[in-house]
C-alpha positions as CSV (number, residue, x, y, z in Angstrom):
1,M,184.7,-31.0,14.2
2,S,182.2,-28.9,12.2
3,A,178.6,-30.1,12.4
4,N,178.3,-30.3,8.6
5,I,181.7,-31.7,7.5
6,G,180.9,-34.1,4.8
7,T,177.2,-33.5,5.1
8,A,176.4,-31.3,2.1
9,A,172.8,-30.0,2.1
10,E,170.3,-30.2,-0.8
11,P,170.9,-27.4,-3.3
12,V,169.6,-24.2,-1.7
13,A,167.8,-23.0,-4.8
14,S,165.8,-26.2,-5.2
15,V,164.7,-26.9,-1.6
16,R,162.7,-24.6,0.6
17,H,162.9,-25.7,4.2
18,A,160.1,-25.2,6.7
19,S,159.7,-22.1,8.8
20,S,160.4,-22.4,12.5
21,S,156.7,-22.7,13.4
22,D,156.1,-25.2,10.7
23,M,159.2,-27.2,11.6
24,R,158.0,-27.5,15.2
25,K,154.7,-28.8,13.9
26,V,156.4,-31.4,11.7
27,A,158.8,-32.5,14.5
28,F,155.9,-32.7,17.0
29,A,153.8,-34.8,14.7
30,S,156.6,-37.2,13.9
31,A,157.4,-37.4,17.6
32,I,153.8,-38.2,18.5
33,G,153.8,-40.9,15.8
34,N,157.0,-42.3,17.1
35,T,155.5,-42.3,20.6
36,I,152.5,-44.3,19.5
37,E,154.6,-46.8,17.5
38,Y,157.0,-47.4,20.4
39,Y,154.1,-47.5,22.9
40,D,152.9,-50.6,20.9
41,F,156.4,-52.1,20.6
42,T,157.4,-51.4,24.2
43,L,154.1,-52.7,25.6
44,Y,154.9,-56.0,24.1
45,A,158.5,-55.9,25.4
46,T,157.4,-55.1,28.9
47,A,154.6,-57.7,28.9
48,T,157.2,-60.2,27.6
49,A,159.3,-59.6,30.7
50,L,156.4,-59.7,33.1
51,V,153.5,-61.7,31.8
52,F,153.9,-63.7,28.6
53,N,156.2,-66.3,30.0
54,K,153.5,-67.2,32.5
55,I,150.3,-67.1,30.3
56,F,151.6,-68.2,26.9
57,F,154.4,-70.6,28.0
58,P,153.2,-71.7,31.5
59,S,154.6,-75.3,31.4
60,F,158.2,-74.2,31.1
61,D,160.8,-73.5,33.8
62,P,160.6,-69.8,34.6
63,L,164.0,-69.0,32.9
64,V,163.1,-71.2,29.9
65,G,159.7,-69.5,29.7
66,S,161.5,-66.1,29.6
67,L,163.7,-67.4,26.8
68,A,160.6,-68.6,24.8
69,A,158.9,-65.2,25.4
70,F,161.9,-63.3,24.3
71,A,162.1,-65.5,21.2
72,T,158.6,-64.1,20.2
73,F,160.0,-60.6,21.0
74,F,162.8,-61.4,18.5
75,V,160.3,-62.4,15.8
76,G,159.1,-58.8,15.7
77,Y,162.6,-57.6,14.9
78,C,162.9,-60.1,12.1
79,A,159.8,-58.7,10.5
80,R,161.0,-55.1,10.6
81,P,163.2,-55.3,7.5
82,L,160.2,-56.5,5.5
83,G,158.3,-53.4,6.6
84,G,161.3,-51.2,5.9
85,I,161.7,-52.6,2.4
86,L,158.0,-52.5,1.6
87,F,157.2,-49.0,2.9
88,G,160.6,-47.6,2.0
89,H,159.9,-48.5,-1.6
90,F,156.4,-47.0,-1.3
91,G,157.6,-43.9,0.5
92,D,160.4,-43.2,-2.1
93,R,158.0,-43.8,-5.0
94,A,154.7,-42.4,-3.9
95,G,155.4,-40.2,-0.8
96,R,156.4,-40.2,2.8
97,K,153.1,-39.1,4.2
98,T,150.9,-41.9,2.8
99,A,153.3,-44.6,3.8
100,L,153.3,-43.2,7.4
101,L,149.5,-43.4,7.6
102,M,149.6,-47.1,6.6
103,T,152.3,-48.1,9.0
104,M,150.4,-46.6,11.9
105,L,147.3,-48.6,11.1
106,I,149.2,-51.9,10.8
107,M,151.1,-51.4,14.0
108,G,148.0,-50.3,16.0
109,I,145.7,-53.0,14.8
110,G,148.3,-55.7,15.5
111,T,148.7,-54.4,19.1
112,F,145.0,-54.2,19.7
113,L,144.5,-57.8,18.6
114,I,147.3,-59.0,20.9
115,G,145.1,-57.8,23.8
116,L,142.4,-60.3,22.6
117,V,144.6,-63.4,22.3
118,P,143.4,-66.2,24.7
119,S,145.8,-67.8,27.1
120,Y,147.7,-71.1,26.6
121,D,145.3,-72.7,29.1
122,S,142.3,-71.7,26.9
123,I,143.4,-72.7,23.4
124,G,146.8,-74.4,23.8
125,V,149.5,-74.0,21.2
126,L,147.3,-71.7,19.1
127,A,147.9,-69.0,21.7
128,P,151.7,-68.6,21.1
129,I,151.1,-69.0,17.4
130,A,148.7,-66.1,17.3
131,L,151.1,-64.1,19.4
132,V,153.9,-64.7,16.9
133,V,151.7,-63.7,13.9
134,L,150.5,-60.5,15.5
135,R,154.1,-59.8,16.7
136,M,155.1,-60.0,13.0
137,A,152.5,-57.4,12.1
138,Q,153.9,-55.1,14.8
139,G,157.4,-55.6,13.3
140,I,156.2,-54.8,9.8
141,G,154.5,-51.6,11.0
142,I,157.4,-50.3,13.0
143,G,159.8,-51.3,10.2
144,G,158.2,-48.9,7.8
145,E,157.4,-46.3,10.5
146,Y,160.8,-45.1,11.6
147,G,162.3,-44.3,8.3
148,G,159.3,-42.3,7.1
149,G,159.0,-40.3,10.3
150,M,162.7,-39.4,10.4
151,V,162.9,-38.6,6.7
152,M,159.8,-36.4,7.0
153,T,161.5,-34.3,9.8
154,V,165.1,-34.2,8.3
155,E,163.8,-33.2,4.9
156,H,161.8,-30.4,6.3
157,A,164.5,-29.1,8.6
158,P,167.4,-26.7,7.7
159,P,170.7,-28.7,7.5
160,E,172.3,-26.8,10.4
161,R,169.5,-27.9,12.7
162,R,168.8,-31.4,11.6
163,G,170.4,-32.9,14.7
164,F,168.2,-31.0,17.1
165,F,164.9,-31.6,15.2
166,S,165.7,-35.3,14.5
167,A,166.4,-35.7,18.2
168,L,163.0,-34.3,19.0
169,V,161.5,-37.1,17.0
170,H,163.6,-39.6,19.0
171,V,162.0,-38.3,22.2
172,G,159.0,-40.4,21.1
173,V,161.0,-43.6,21.9
174,P,161.5,-43.1,25.6
175,A,158.1,-41.4,25.8
176,G,156.7,-44.5,24.2
177,F,158.4,-46.6,26.8
178,L,157.1,-44.4,29.6
179,I,153.3,-44.8,28.9
180,P,153.0,-48.6,28.9
181,I,155.4,-49.0,31.8
182,V,153.2,-46.6,33.8
183,L,150.0,-48.3,32.8
184,L,151.3,-51.8,33.5
185,G,152.9,-50.7,36.7
186,V,149.6,-49.1,38.0
187,L,147.6,-52.1,36.9
188,S,150.0,-54.7,38.4
189,T,150.1,-52.9,41.8
190,Q,146.4,-52.1,42.0
191,M,145.1,-55.6,41.0
192,E,145.5,-59.0,42.5
193,E,148.1,-61.1,40.7
194,A,145.5,-63.5,39.3
195,Q,143.4,-60.7,38.0
196,F,146.4,-59.0,36.4
197,L,147.6,-62.2,34.7
198,S,144.0,-63.0,33.6
199,W,142.9,-59.8,32.0
200,G,144.5,-56.7,33.6
201,W,147.5,-56.8,31.3
202,R,145.2,-56.7,28.2
203,L,143.9,-53.2,28.9
204,P,146.9,-51.2,27.7
205,F,146.9,-53.3,24.5
206,L,143.2,-52.5,23.9
207,F,143.8,-48.9,24.7
208,S,146.2,-48.6,21.8
209,I,143.3,-48.2,19.4
210,V,142.6,-44.7,20.9
211,L,146.2,-43.7,20.3
212,V,146.1,-44.9,16.7
213,G,143.1,-42.6,16.0
214,T,144.9,-39.7,17.6
215,G,148.0,-40.3,15.6
216,L,146.2,-40.6,12.3
217,F,144.4,-37.3,12.9
218,I,147.8,-35.6,13.6
219,R,149.5,-37.1,10.6
220,F,146.8,-35.9,8.2
221,Q,147.9,-32.4,9.0
222,I,151.5,-32.8,7.7
223,S,152.5,-31.8,4.2
224,E,154.9,-33.8,1.9
225,T,158.6,-32.8,2.2
226,P,160.2,-30.3,-0.1
227,A,163.0,-32.7,-1.0
228,F,160.6,-35.4,-2.1
229,Q,158.6,-32.9,-4.1
230,R,161.7,-31.8,-5.9
231,V,162.6,-35.5,-6.7
232,L,159.1,-35.9,-8.3
233,R,159.3,-32.6,-10.1
234,E,162.6,-33.4,-11.7
235,G,161.6,-37.0,-12.5
236,Q,164.4,-38.5,-10.3
237,A,162.3,-41.0,-8.4
238,A,164.2,-44.4,-8.2
239,S,162.4,-47.3,-9.8
240,L,163.7,-49.7,-7.3
241,P,165.1,-47.6,-4.4
242,V,166.1,-50.6,-2.2
243,V,168.1,-52.1,-5.0
244,E,169.7,-48.8,-5.7
245,A,170.6,-48.3,-2.0
246,V,172.2,-51.7,-1.8
247,R,174.0,-51.4,-5.2
248,D,175.3,-47.8,-5.0
249,H,175.5,-47.3,-1.2
250,R,176.5,-50.7,0.0
251,R,179.3,-49.4,2.2
252,N,177.0,-47.1,4.2
253,V,174.3,-49.7,4.4
254,L,176.6,-52.3,5.9
255,L,178.4,-49.9,8.2
256,G,175.2,-48.2,9.3
257,I,173.8,-51.6,10.3
258,G,176.9,-52.3,12.3
259,A,176.7,-48.8,13.9
260,K,173.1,-49.4,14.9
261,V,173.7,-52.8,16.6
262,A,174.8,-51.5,20.0
263,E,172.4,-48.6,20.1
264,S,169.4,-50.9,19.9
265,G,171.1,-53.8,21.7
266,L,172.2,-51.9,24.8
267,F,168.9,-50.1,25.0
268,N,167.1,-53.4,25.4
269,I,169.6,-54.5,28.1
270,Y,168.9,-51.4,30.1
271,A,165.1,-51.2,29.6
272,V,164.0,-54.9,29.0
273,F,166.5,-57.4,30.3
274,A,167.3,-55.4,33.4
275,I,163.6,-55.9,34.5
276,T,163.8,-59.6,34.1
277,Y,167.2,-59.9,35.8
278,C,166.3,-57.8,38.8
279,V,162.9,-59.4,39.3
280,S,163.6,-63.1,38.5
281,R,167.3,-63.3,39.6
282,L,167.7,-60.8,42.4
283,G,164.1,-61.0,43.7
284,L,163.7,-57.2,43.8
285,P,160.1,-55.8,43.7
286,R,158.8,-55.5,40.1
287,Q,157.4,-52.0,40.6
288,E,160.7,-50.8,42.0
289,I,162.5,-51.8,38.8
290,L,159.7,-50.5,36.5
291,N,160.0,-47.1,38.3
292,G,163.8,-47.1,37.7
293,V,163.2,-47.6,33.9
294,L,160.5,-44.9,34.1
295,V,163.0,-42.4,35.6
296,G,165.6,-43.3,33.0
297,C,163.2,-42.8,30.1
298,A,162.0,-39.5,31.6
299,L,165.5,-38.3,31.8
300,E,166.3,-39.4,28.3
301,C,163.4,-37.3,27.0
302,L,165.5,-34.3,28.3
303,T,168.9,-35.4,27.2
304,L,168.0,-36.4,23.6
305,P,167.5,-32.8,22.3
306,F,170.7,-31.7,24.1
307,F,172.8,-34.3,22.3
308,G,171.0,-33.7,19.0
309,A,171.8,-30.0,19.3
310,L,175.4,-30.9,20.3
311,S,175.7,-32.9,17.1
312,D,174.8,-29.8,15.1
313,R,177.7,-28.0,16.8
314,I,180.5,-30.5,17.0
315,G,179.5,-33.2,14.5
316,R,177.2,-36.3,14.4
317,R,180.2,-38.7,14.5
318,A,181.9,-37.1,17.5
319,V,178.7,-37.4,19.6
320,Y,178.0,-40.9,18.5
321,L,181.5,-42.1,19.2
322,G,181.5,-40.5,22.6
323,G,178.3,-42.2,23.5
324,M,179.6,-45.6,22.5
325,A,182.8,-45.2,24.5
326,F,180.8,-44.2,27.5
327,Q,178.6,-47.4,27.2
328,A,181.6,-49.6,26.8
329,L,182.9,-48.3,30.2
330,L,179.4,-48.5,31.8
331,A,179.2,-52.2,30.8
332,L,182.0,-52.9,33.3
333,V,180.0,-51.7,36.3
334,F,176.4,-52.0,35.2
335,F,175.6,-55.4,36.8
336,T,177.7,-54.6,39.9
337,M,175.4,-51.7,40.4
338,L,172.3,-53.8,39.9
339,D,173.6,-56.6,42.1
340,S,173.9,-54.1,45.0
341,G,170.1,-54.5,45.3
342,H,170.0,-50.9,46.5
343,T,167.1,-48.9,44.9
344,G,169.2,-45.8,44.3
345,M,172.1,-47.7,42.8
346,V,169.8,-49.7,40.5
347,W,168.0,-46.6,39.3
348,L,171.4,-44.8,38.7
349,A,172.6,-47.7,36.6
350,I,169.5,-47.7,34.4
351,A,169.5,-43.9,34.2
352,L,173.2,-43.8,33.1
353,G,172.5,-46.4,30.5
354,L,169.3,-44.7,29.1
355,A,169.8,-41.0,29.6
356,L,173.5,-40.7,28.9
357,G,174.7,-43.8,27.1
358,H,171.7,-44.4,24.8
359,G,170.7,-40.7,24.8
360,S,173.9,-39.5,23.4
361,V,174.0,-42.0,20.6
362,F,170.3,-41.8,19.8
363,G,170.4,-38.0,19.9
364,A,172.9,-37.9,17.1
365,Q,171.7,-40.9,15.1
366,G,168.6,-39.5,13.3
367,A,170.5,-36.9,11.3
368,F,173.7,-38.9,11.1
369,F,172.1,-41.9,9.4
370,S,169.7,-39.8,7.3
371,E,172.6,-38.0,5.7
372,L,174.1,-41.3,4.5
373,F,171.7,-41.4,1.6
374,P,170.4,-38.9,-1.1
375,A,166.7,-37.9,-1.1
376,R,165.7,-40.2,-4.0
377,I,166.4,-43.4,-1.9
378,R,166.6,-41.9,1.6
379,Y,163.5,-43.7,3.0
380,S,164.7,-47.1,1.7
381,G,168.3,-46.7,2.7
382,L,167.5,-45.4,6.2
383,S,165.0,-48.2,6.7
384,L,167.5,-50.9,5.8
385,V,170.0,-49.6,8.3
386,Q,167.4,-48.9,11.1
387,Q,165.6,-52.2,10.7
388,I,168.3,-54.8,10.0
389,G,170.7,-53.4,12.7
390,P,168.1,-54.0,15.5
391,I,167.8,-57.7,14.6
392,L,171.4,-58.2,15.5
393,G,171.2,-55.7,18.4
394,G,167.9,-55.1,20.2
395,G,166.2,-58.2,18.9
396,L,168.9,-60.6,20.1
397,S,170.3,-58.8,23.2
398,P,167.6,-59.9,25.7
399,L,167.7,-63.4,24.3
400,I,171.5,-63.6,24.4
401,A,171.8,-62.1,27.8
402,T,169.2,-64.5,29.2
403,A,171.0,-67.4,27.6
404,L,174.4,-66.3,28.9
405,L,172.9,-66.0,32.4
406,A,171.4,-69.5,32.2
407,E,174.6,-71.0,30.9
408,Q,177.2,-69.1,32.9
409,G,175.3,-68.4,36.1
410,S,177.0,-65.0,36.3
411,T,176.9,-61.6,34.5
412,A,180.5,-61.4,33.5
413,M,179.9,-62.6,30.0
414,I,176.9,-60.3,29.6
415,A,179.1,-57.3,30.5
416,A,181.7,-58.4,28.0
417,Y,179.0,-58.8,25.3
418,M,177.7,-55.3,26.1
419,A,181.2,-53.8,25.8
420,A,182.0,-55.7,22.6
421,M,178.8,-54.4,21.0
422,A,179.7,-50.8,21.9
423,L,183.2,-51.0,20.5
424,F,182.0,-52.8,17.3
425,S,179.4,-50.2,16.6
426,G,181.8,-47.3,17.4
427,A,184.3,-48.7,14.9
428,C,181.5,-48.9,12.2
429,A,180.3,-45.3,13.0
430,L,183.9,-44.1,12.6
431,A,184.0,-45.4,9.0
432,L,180.7,-44.0,7.8
433,R,180.7,-41.3,5.1
434,P,177.7,-39.0,4.4
435,A,176.3,-38.9,0.9
436,R,177.3,-35.9,-1.3
437,S,173.7,-34.6,-1.5
438,A,172.6,-35.4,2.0
């Protein structure tokens, strides 16, 4: 399959794409921004699995406490479409760059303040309430962040290399997972349990303010995209881009959401639920599992550009479908590998899920989904797909997996749930059709 079948580029005469050196700068800046945003988001996810069930929901049974903590994790996903709609509208009307500066501020400040929330023992029910409110702020920030960062890169890149450069942006996701896992892992092993639960876990949240300052500085160096400049120059800016996306591109919005479900849902099984399962259910050392996720994320940083470049050569859809098929098969043996309790086998299961399963799908996804919408509504359309899909996928998957484990007492239904997600999203991806002026 040709890389550009059904993915027509913007008219050559009207759009000047960035030079190779400028393109690397844009991709790097977007990847750094993505790293910072996912540092914030992942820090919350990891702390949910390790800490929040103990300090914000201490009166519950451990498994019920995990359910309550993952419920607050889900709240952030619910807020993401609001951020996508708000900043998608702003980005399609006023510019991608300004919207991206605002999303970073919201996300970073929300994360910093989470580090200051008192425990349940100190202020009672106000503690989880404050956690939910700040979690919503995080969700709004990341809801607007992804679409802008990806659109910024795709619209600067030449069409025949969009897969590669968009995958470089996605490297920020596993990189954003690496940093907080390392920080929490070091703190949890170097501190007494009581100290870590009392104040040690707060340090990575407070440190996020430094990352936000760095990210803002980098993003001020990026220019607005040629495609958006053309939209403004020709007076083609949509008055209500979200409405236009839903009205005129409903098929791609709905199928894109469906295709996104398994990518985000399975990622959180590999990187979030697996931690809770191995520590709480199997009794394996916490740091051992964190190290396994660490290795998987590091490997995915290497595989993402490979699969992005492969999508430029054989087609976005082909790579995406191959990744979904692989993950459907992996679901059949994933928990068997974890249940072995052997460190090497546990690490291999997580690495296969992250580096190959998720890496192949995510490597192709940036360009694949961006090409579903024309430039005038691209930020809004991409944000709808990218932020609603994870509610049904990544936001729910740790909660559903925990509930299935509590109800069934075994992992068979979780494995079936994982395989069903992969097959469903694969079918949706097969039916997607790029926009004529992608």
